[in-house]
Every structure is written in structure tokens, then in C-alpha cells.
C-alpha positions in Angstrom: 0.0 0.0 0.0 1.4 3.4 -1.0 1.0 6.1 1.6 2.6 9.0 -0.3 -0.9 10.4 -1.2 -2.1 10.4 2.4 -0.9 13.9 3.3 -2.5 15.3 0.2 -5.8 13.7 1.1 -5.6 15.1 4.6 -4.9 18.6 3.3 -7.7 18.3 0.7 -10.2 17.1 3.3 -9.2 19.8 5.7 -9.6 22.5 3.1 -13.0 21.0 2.1 -14.1 21.0 5.8 -13.0 24.6 6.3 -14.8 25.7 3.1 -18.0 23.9 4.2 -17.7 25.5 7.7 -17.3 28.9 6.0 -20.4 28.4 3.9 -22.4 27.4 7.0 -21.1 30.4 8.9 -21.8 32.8 6.1 -25.2 31.3 5.6 -26.1 31.9 9.2 -25.0 35.5 9.0 -26.9 36.1 5.8 -30.2 35.2 7.6 -30.2 38.6 9.2 -31.8 39.9 6.0 -34.7 38.5 4.0 -33.5 36.6 0.9 -36.3 38.1 -1.2 -35.4 41.6 -2.4 -39.0 42.8 -2.2 -39.4 41.5 1.3 -36.0 43.0 2.2 -37.2 46.4 1.0 -40.5 46.0 2.8 -38.8 45.0 6.1 -36.4 47.9 5.8 -39.2 50.4 5.1 -41.8 49.3 7.6 -40.1 47.3 10.3 -36.3 47.7 10.7 -36.3 51.1 12.3 -37.7 49.6 15.5 -37.2 45.8 15.1 -33.8 46.0 13.4 -32.8 44.0 10.4 -32.1 41.0 12.6 -35.4 41.3 14.5 -33.7 41.7 17.9 -35.1 45.2 18.5 -31.6 46.5 19.1 -32.2 50.0 17.6 -32.7 53.4 19.3 -36.5 53.2 18.9 -36.5 49.5 19.8 -34.6 50.0 23.0 -36.8 53.0 23.9 -40.0 50.9 23.5 -38.3 47.7 25.0 -39.2 45.8 21.9 -39.0 42.0 22.3 -36.3 40.0 20.5 -38.1 38.2 17.7 -35.4 35.7 17.5 -36.0 34.4 21.0 -37.8 31.1 21.6 -40.0 32.9 24.1 -41.2 35.4 21.5 -41.8 32.7 18.9 -43.9 30.7 21.4 -45.7 33.7 22.8 -47.3 34.9 19.5 -49.3 33.0 17.0 -49.2 33.9 13.3 -52.7 35.4 13.6 -51.6 37.6 16.5 -48.6 38.9 14.4 -50.9 39.5 11.4 -53.3 41.5 13.7 -50.4 43.6 15.1 -49.1 44.3 11.5 -52.5 45.2 10.2 -54.0 47.0 13.2 -50.9 48.3 14.8 -50.0 48.3 18.5 -50.8 50.9 21.1 -50.2 49.9 24.7 -48.3 50.6 27.8 -46.6 47.5 29.2 -44.5 47.6 32.3 -44.6 51.4 32.2 -43.2 51.5 28.7 -45.2 53.0 25.8 -45.2 50.7 22.8 -46.6 51.9 19.5 -46.6 50.5 16.0 -48.6 52.1 13.2 -51.3 50.0 11.5 -50.3 48.9 8.0 -53.7 47.6 6.8 -54.1 50.3 4.2 -50.5 49.9 3.0 -49.9 46.1 2.7 -51.5 43.3 0.6 -52.3 40.0 2.4 -49.3 38.3 0.7 -47.0 41.0 2.1 -48.3 40.5 5.6 -47.9 36.7 5.2 -44.3 37.2 4.0 -43.5 39.4 7.0 -44.9 36.8 9.4 -42.9 34.2 7.6 -39.7 36.3 7.9 -40.3 36.8 11.7 -40.7 33.0 12.0 -37.5 32.5 10.1 -35.7 34.7 12.6 -36.7 32.2 15.4 -35.3 29.3 13.4 -31.8 30.8 13.5 -31.3 30.1 17.2 
């Protein structure tokens, strides 16, 4: 048995493993933005100023209103798709724990498929954990 190719195979497999790990890592980071360009524009225009592009609410407005982290398992379990749709369409106006939370209603601005796409995007944020 000839072992002269063994070091080449080890190097090749190591390079392949590193490349695969890089793709996985980059893929995870890319999830911070919607893959669909229209959805990306919609999220940026209507949602990201408070919720952030990653849904964590780590923006000036988000911190001021103590917006929940949409990526957390707690958030994902707490709200049904219907509750999210209602919040998107009818807006939010409440005071919770002494903090005023407001979100404008978008019922006159969005089509049903856009609302569904936003809810799907929020669900995908939870899948990243």
C-alpha cells in the first residue's frame, strides 16, 4: 500500500471541511436579512427602524420601547401567526411595564401576501437560534 498520497488527502479534506464551515457560517449571518429583495425592502421600510434588520429590536427606537427579541424562543412561542398579522394590520398601542409601545397600522399599505411574508420572515428569525 502506497501512503505517499495520504498527506494530500488530509490537506484536501481539511480544506473542504473549512470551506464547508465557511459556507455554513456565512449562511447563518446572511439570515439577518430577508432573501427576497421585495421582502428585504418591505422590512427595511416598515419594520427595521424599530425591530432592526435582525429582529432583535436593538435599535434606538426598539430600545426606547423595550421591543421584544423576535429571534428568541420565548417570542416565537408567545405569539401566533394570527396575532402577528393582527399587530401588523391594526398596529400596536399599549403601555406594558410602564413602557409605551406603538406601532402604526399597515392595513391600508400592505397586501395579504406581504403580511404573510412578514410573518414568515419573523418565524425564520426564530429558526436561527
